[in-house]
C-alpha positions, 0 to 999 in steps of 0.5 A, a space after each residue: 685421328 685425334 690421338 695420332 695428332 696429339 702424338 705427332 705434336 709430342 714427337 715434333 716438339 721433342 725433336 725440335 727441342 733436341 735439334 735446337 739444343 744440340 744441333 742434332 737429334 736421334 730417336 733416343 733423344 725424341 723418346 726420352 724427351 717425350 718421357 717414354 724412356 725414364 732416365 734411370 732406366 736409360 742409364 741401366 740400358 747404357 750400362 749394360 743392365 738391360 737387354 735392349 732399349 724396348 725393354 725399358 720403354 714406358 710404352 709398347 713396341 708398337 707405340 715406339 714404332 708409331 713415334 719413330 714413323 712420325 719422327 721419320 716424316 718430320 726428318 723428311 720435311 727438314 733439311 737434315 744430314 744423317 750420321 750413324 752413331 756407335 752405341 756401346 755399353 759402359 762395360 769393360 768389353 764395350 759391347 754394342 747396345 741393342 735397341 729392339 728385342 728382335 735385333 732387326 738390322 734395319 730398325 737397329 740402324 734407324 735407332 743409331 742414325 742421328 740427324 744434324 743441321 744442314 748448316 753445320 760444316 763438315 768439321 762440325 759434323 765430324 766433331 758431333 759424330 765423334 762426341 756422340 760415338 765416344 764410349 761411355 764411362 765405366 761404371 762402378 757400383 757402391 753396393 748396399 750389402 756385401 757381395 761375392 766376387 765372380 773373379 776371386 770368389 771372396 766376399 767383399 763389401 767395397 765397390 764393384 763393377 758388373 760383368 757378365 759373370 756377375 759382380 767383380 771386386 775392384 782388385 779383380 777388375 784392375 781398378 783398385 789403384 784408383 782413388 774415390 773423388 766424391 761428387 760436389 765440386 764440379 771444377 775439381 771433378 772436371 780437372 781430375 777427369 782430364 788429368 787421369 788416364 783411367 776413370 770410372 763413374 761411381 753410382 749407388 742405388 737409391 731405394 726412394 728414387 728407384 734408380 742408380 745415382 752418381 756419387 763420384 769418380 774413381 781417378 788416379 791419385 796424381 790427377 786429384 792432386 793436380 786438380 786440387 792445385 789448379 782449383 786453388 790457383 783460380 778460385 776467385 775467378 771461378 767464383 765471379 764466373 759462377 755469379 755471372 752464370 747464376 744471373 744469366 740462368 735467372 734471366 732465362 728462367 724468368 723469360 720462360 716463366 712469362 712465356 709459360 704463363 702466357 700459354 696457360 692464359 691462352 689455353 685456359 682464359 678463365 685461369 686467374 693471372 696470379 694463379 697462372 704465374 704461380 703454376 708457371 713458377 712452380 712447374 719450371 723450377 730448375 732441377 725440379 723434374 716437373 713438367 715445365 722442365 721436360 722437353 715438351 714443357 720447354 717447347 710449350 706443348 699444349 698437352 704438357 702445359 695442361 698436365 701442369 695445370 691439372 697438377 696444380 688444380 689437383 693439389 690446390 682445388 681438391 681434397 687430394 692431399 687430405 685423402 693421401 694423408 688419410 691413407 687413401 691409395 694414390 690411384 683411388 684418391 685421383 679417381 675420387 677427385 677427377 670430377 672436381 678437376 674436370 669441373 675447374 678445367 671446364 670453367 677455366 676453358 669456357 671463361 671469356 668465350 662468346 656465349 
């Protein structure tokens, strides 16, 4: 019963966060917000490199079914409107993406159904549905080594696009007239993408992070030239806007860090206030990928907050880092210091309670 209650809290927190942020929510949003769908593997699935969504999940199909049942009960308790979204792969054939191993029509439809806020107008719902159903970008890969093109049979070390027959060079894919625009300048990239008639996202596999990472775009040369002229003409105005956005982000981060520190104090009254502040700042750094930046963390889910506290104790109050530096495997190191973590957690939870 306790496990089901904890799972329900996580599902509801992820669903509420997604609905608040984007005015609509679907099963994939919830499972990703819970951390059950690793972002890199979701990208593989969307780009047609995984047979179905269940194959990339960090939990079993039964656990996914349990979460979706809780999500459905949550939907029934809210005044939401359904809309079925088209999920297609980022491949030249734009084939439909599969969610389940069995391909059961009812479950596939449940995954495709998104739920939208009831106060949205018909036109707003149509825009959301259209945006969600928009075919994803074509994806071109910068390979780590030379490959043999499945089209022409020649060996190539340039970019490729994956098709069912295997890797295909840009010439055979009719993309060789496009030019590479490296990532780094958001305004230039956005404007070039708007101006080009055909584009593809360029990715490269990172061995350290074990996922494909974005490196830039392939766009038409004329689109790049037009975008460069536009960026030169309003650089000063964009610099002022970037500064205003930075100030707003910092204010929002400070507010969230204060709320997170208060939640830590509520869960662990014995945690020193300065330590709660330190944990809050560390775990909620923008772009860090830490617990505080997850959907559950942003929703101040008690389980997510506890994970952040445990991580801090592990590194600050135990010999964990020393064990790792001496060559002890991570799992073994965690096992050795588990009792120390439990001891600190017990002290911090018990402090301030009546004897």
